[in-house]
C-alpha positions as CSV (number, residue, x, y, z in Angstrom):
1,X,-31.0,-23.7,58.1
2,X,-29.0,-22.9,61.3
3,X,-30.6,-22.2,64.6
4,X,-29.7,-21.9,68.3
5,X,-31.7,-23.3,71.2
6,X,-31.8,-21.4,74.5
7,X,-33.4,-23.1,77.5
8,X,-34.7,-20.8,80.3
9,X,-34.4,-22.5,83.6
10,X,-35.1,-20.7,86.9
11,X,-34.9,-22.3,90.3
12,X,-37.8,-20.7,92.1
13,X,-40.9,-22.2,90.5
14,X,-44.0,-21.4,92.6
15,X,-45.5,-24.9,92.1
16,X,-42.2,-26.9,92.1
17,X,-39.1,-25.2,93.4
18,X,-35.8,-26.7,92.1
19,X,-37.6,-28.4,89.3
20,X,-34.8,-28.2,86.7
21,X,-32.5,-30.2,89.0
22,X,-35.1,-33.0,89.5
23,X,-33.6,-36.4,88.6
24,X,-34.9,-38.0,85.4
25,X,-33.3,-41.3,84.5
26,X,-30.1,-40.4,86.4
27,X,-29.6,-36.9,85.1
28,X,-31.1,-33.5,86.0
29,X,-34.2,-32.7,84.1
30,X,-32.8,-29.6,82.4
31,X,-29.9,-31.8,81.1
32,X,-32.5,-34.1,79.5
33,X,-34.1,-31.1,77.8
34,X,-30.7,-30.0,76.5
35,X,-30.0,-33.5,75.1
36,X,-33.3,-33.3,73.2
37,X,-32.4,-29.8,71.9
38,X,-29.0,-31.1,70.7
39,X,-30.7,-33.9,68.9
40,X,-32.8,-31.4,67.0
41,X,-29.8,-30.3,65.0
42,X,-29.3,-27.0,66.8
43,X,-25.8,-25.5,66.2
44,X,-25.7,-24.4,69.8
45,X,-27.6,-25.2,73.0
46,X,-27.5,-22.8,76.0
47,X,-29.2,-23.0,79.3
48,X,-30.1,-19.6,80.6
49,X,-30.5,-19.7,84.4
50,X,-30.5,-17.5,87.5
51,X,-29.1,-20.3,89.8
52,X,-25.5,-21.4,90.2
53,X,-26.4,-25.0,91.1
54,X,-28.3,-25.3,87.8
55,X,-25.4,-23.8,85.8
56,X,-22.9,-26.2,87.5
57,X,-25.1,-29.2,86.8
58,X,-25.4,-28.2,83.1
59,X,-21.6,-27.7,82.8
60,X,-20.9,-31.1,84.4
61,X,-22.8,-32.8,81.6
62,X,-21.0,-30.9,78.8
63,X,-23.5,-28.2,78.0
64,X,-23.2,-24.4,78.1
65,X,-24.9,-22.3,80.8
66,X,-25.4,-18.6,80.9
67,X,-26.1,-16.8,84.3
68,X,-28.9,-14.2,84.0
69,X,-30.6,-11.8,86.3
70,X,-33.3,-13.1,88.7
71,X,-35.7,-10.3,88.0
72,X,-36.9,-11.4,84.6
73,X,-40.7,-11.6,84.3
74,X,-40.6,-14.3,81.6
75,X,-38.4,-16.8,79.8
76,X,-38.4,-14.6,76.7
77,X,-36.8,-11.8,78.7
78,X,-34.2,-14.2,80.1
79,X,-33.4,-15.4,76.5
80,X,-33.2,-11.8,75.3
81,X,-30.6,-11.0,77.9
82,X,-28.4,-13.9,76.6
83,X,-29.0,-13.0,73.0
84,X,-27.9,-9.4,73.6
85,X,-24.9,-10.3,75.7
86,X,-23.6,-12.9,73.1
87,X,-24.3,-10.4,70.2
88,X,-26.1,-12.8,67.9
89,X,-26.6,-11.3,64.4
90,X,-30.1,-10.0,63.8
91,X,-31.1,-12.8,61.5
92,X,-30.1,-15.6,63.9
93,X,-33.0,-17.9,64.7
94,X,-33.3,-18.6,68.4
95,X,-35.6,-21.3,69.7
96,X,-37.0,-21.1,73.2
97,X,-37.4,-24.6,74.6
98,X,-38.9,-24.8,78.1
99,X,-36.7,-26.3,80.8
100,X,-39.4,-28.6,82.0
101,X,-40.0,-30.5,78.7
102,X,-37.6,-33.5,79.0
103,X,-39.7,-35.5,76.5
104,X,-40.0,-32.9,73.8
105,X,-39.6,-34.2,70.3
106,X,-36.4,-33.0,68.6
107,X,-38.3,-32.8,65.3
108,X,-40.8,-30.3,66.8
109,X,-37.9,-28.0,67.8
110,X,-36.5,-28.2,64.3
111,X,-39.9,-27.7,62.6
112,X,-40.6,-24.5,64.6
113,X,-37.2,-23.1,63.6
114,X,-37.9,-24.0,60.0
115,X,-41.3,-22.4,60.1
116,X,-39.7,-19.1,61.1
117,X,-37.1,-19.4,58.4
118,X,-39.9,-20.0,55.8
119,X,-42.3,-17.3,56.9
120,X,-40.4,-14.1,56.2
121,X,-43.2,-11.8,57.4
122,X,-43.1,-13.4,60.8
123,X,-41.0,-12.2,63.8
124,X,-41.9,-15.3,65.9
125,X,-42.9,-18.9,65.3
126,X,-44.6,-21.4,67.5
127,X,-46.6,-24.7,67.3
128,X,-50.0,-26.2,68.0
129,X,-51.9,-29.5,67.6
130,X,-55.6,-30.3,67.1
131,X,-57.8,-30.5,70.1
132,X,-59.6,-33.8,70.3
133,X,-61.9,-33.6,73.3
134,X,-64.5,-31.2,74.6
135,X,-62.9,-31.3,78.0
136,X,-59.6,-30.0,76.6
137,X,-61.3,-27.3,74.6
138,X,-63.2,-26.0,77.6
139,X,-60.2,-26.1,80.0
140,X,-58.9,-22.6,80.7
141,X,-55.4,-24.0,81.4
142,X,-55.3,-25.1,77.8
143,X,-54.3,-22.2,75.6
144,X,-56.1,-22.1,72.3
145,X,-54.9,-20.5,69.0
146,X,-56.8,-19.5,65.9
147,X,-54.9,-19.3,62.6
148,X,-55.4,-17.4,59.4
149,X,-55.3,-19.0,55.9
150,X,-51.5,-18.5,55.6
151,X,-50.7,-20.1,59.0
152,X,-50.2,-17.0,61.1
153,X,-51.8,-16.6,64.5
154,X,-54.9,-14.4,64.7
155,X,-55.3,-14.8,68.5
156,X,-54.4,-16.9,71.5
157,X,-56.9,-17.4,74.4
158,X,-57.8,-19.5,77.4
159,X,-61.4,-19.2,76.3
160,X,-63.1,-21.5,73.8
161,X,-62.0,-20.4,70.4
162,X,-63.2,-20.9,67.8
163,X,-66.7,-21.1,69.3
164,X,-69.1,-23.2,67.3
165,X,-72.3,-21.2,67.9
166,X,-74.9,-23.8,66.9
167,X,-73.0,-26.9,68.1
168,X,-72.2,-25.4,71.5
169,X,-75.6,-23.8,72.1
170,X,-76.5,-26.4,74.8
171,X,-73.0,-26.9,76.1
172,X,-69.7,-28.2,74.7
173,X,-70.5,-31.9,74.4
174,X,-68.6,-32.7,71.3
175,X,-66.3,-30.9,68.8
176,X,-67.9,-30.6,65.4
177,X,-66.2,-32.2,62.5
178,X,-63.9,-29.7,60.7
179,X,-63.7,-27.2,63.5
180,X,-60.2,-25.8,63.5
181,X,-59.6,-26.0,67.2
182,X,-55.9,-26.0,68.2
183,X,-54.0,-26.2,71.4
184,X,-51.0,-23.9,71.6
185,X,-47.7,-25.5,72.5
186,X,-45.2,-23.5,74.6
187,X,-42.3,-23.4,72.2
188,X,-41.2,-20.3,70.4
189,X,-38.6,-19.3,67.8
190,X,-37.5,-15.7,67.3
191,X,-35.1,-13.7,65.2
192,X,-32.5,-12.2,67.4
193,X,-33.4,-8.7,66.2
194,X,-37.0,-9.2,67.3
195,X,-35.9,-10.2,70.8
196,X,-34.3,-6.8,71.2
197,X,-37.6,-5.2,70.0
198,X,-39.8,-7.4,72.2
199,X,-38.1,-6.2,75.4
200,X,-39.0,-2.6,74.5
201,X,-42.7,-3.3,73.8
202,X,-45.1,-2.1,76.4
203,X,-47.3,-4.8,78.1
204,X,-51.0,-4.6,76.9
205,X,-54.3,-5.2,78.6
206,X,-55.0,-8.4,76.6
207,X,-51.7,-9.9,77.8
208,X,-52.5,-9.1,81.4
209,X,-56.0,-10.4,81.2
210,X,-55.2,-13.7,79.6
211,X,-51.7,-14.0,81.2
212,X,-50.2,-14.8,77.8
213,X,-47.1,-12.9,76.8
214,X,-47.3,-13.7,73.1
215,X,-50.4,-11.4,72.9
216,X,-48.0,-8.5,73.5
217,X,-46.3,-9.2,70.1
218,X,-49.7,-9.6,68.3
219,X,-51.1,-6.4,69.9
220,X,-48.2,-4.4,68.6
221,X,-48.6,-5.7,65.1
222,X,-45.9,-8.4,64.9
223,X,-46.8,-11.7,63.2
224,X,-46.4,-15.2,64.6
225,X,-46.2,-18.2,62.3
226,X,-47.7,-21.4,63.7
227,X,-46.8,-24.9,62.6
228,X,-49.4,-27.6,63.2
229,X,-48.3,-31.0,64.5
230,X,-50.8,-33.8,64.3
231,X,-49.5,-35.7,67.3
232,X,-50.0,-34.4,70.8
233,X,-46.7,-34.0,72.5
234,X,-45.7,-35.5,75.8
235,X,-46.6,-33.5,78.9
236,X,-44.2,-31.2,80.6
237,X,-43.4,-31.1,84.3
238,X,-45.4,-28.7,86.3
239,X,-46.0,-30.8,89.4
240,X,-44.4,-33.8,91.3
241,X,-47.2,-35.9,89.7
242,X,-46.0,-34.9,86.3
243,X,-42.4,-35.8,87.3
244,X,-43.5,-39.3,88.2
245,X,-45.1,-39.7,84.8
246,X,-41.9,-38.6,83.0
247,X,-39.8,-40.9,85.1
248,X,-42.0,-43.8,84.1
249,X,-41.5,-42.8,80.5
250,X,-37.7,-42.8,80.8
251,X,-37.7,-46.1,82.7
């Protein structure tokens, strides 16, 4: 199985501007992500950015950078621009690894790519892990996913899904044994041909309401394969506090 990793990295984050260039163990964070992607066995690792300083930092550390438009609404759109420009064949598997995940496990990247290769009916693949606590299940910032029997996504939501009617009647105090509650992880694999399709899909009300772009694919009838990892991954970097945690992990 051959796959490519493209890492979207924009400079103007609303919560943490300049985040991809933050120092993590002596290197920019986006470079640390690229190193993890390379360790996954990807045949190619590309950083897709709208900022020259990020592109220059990536190049200084021996990785490839692609300059993209600033106007992209999502990382998927940014990756689609690179895929189209570089004319990847339609069957090429492209993995979207977020630029703020310097502790991502290389095996997770490889497993998501493998999931897409195995699920021929899927146009996308992603990952999830079991939710262990009621607090996590009730948190709207934690995206949940429900799967069918074949491992394809039925729905993604910020709400509590699945909802255990009897167990949660007096509040979400514990998760019943056997409830298939999963937290979605923000990593995706696509076939290059589907990226071209995705950019032409019209946004849908569900996507806008939940602020979850993957719902656009589901709403238009495209299937998403989901691999389940039993171990919760390390946190990404959304805030300066998260960055301090990651720095401690590297030190």
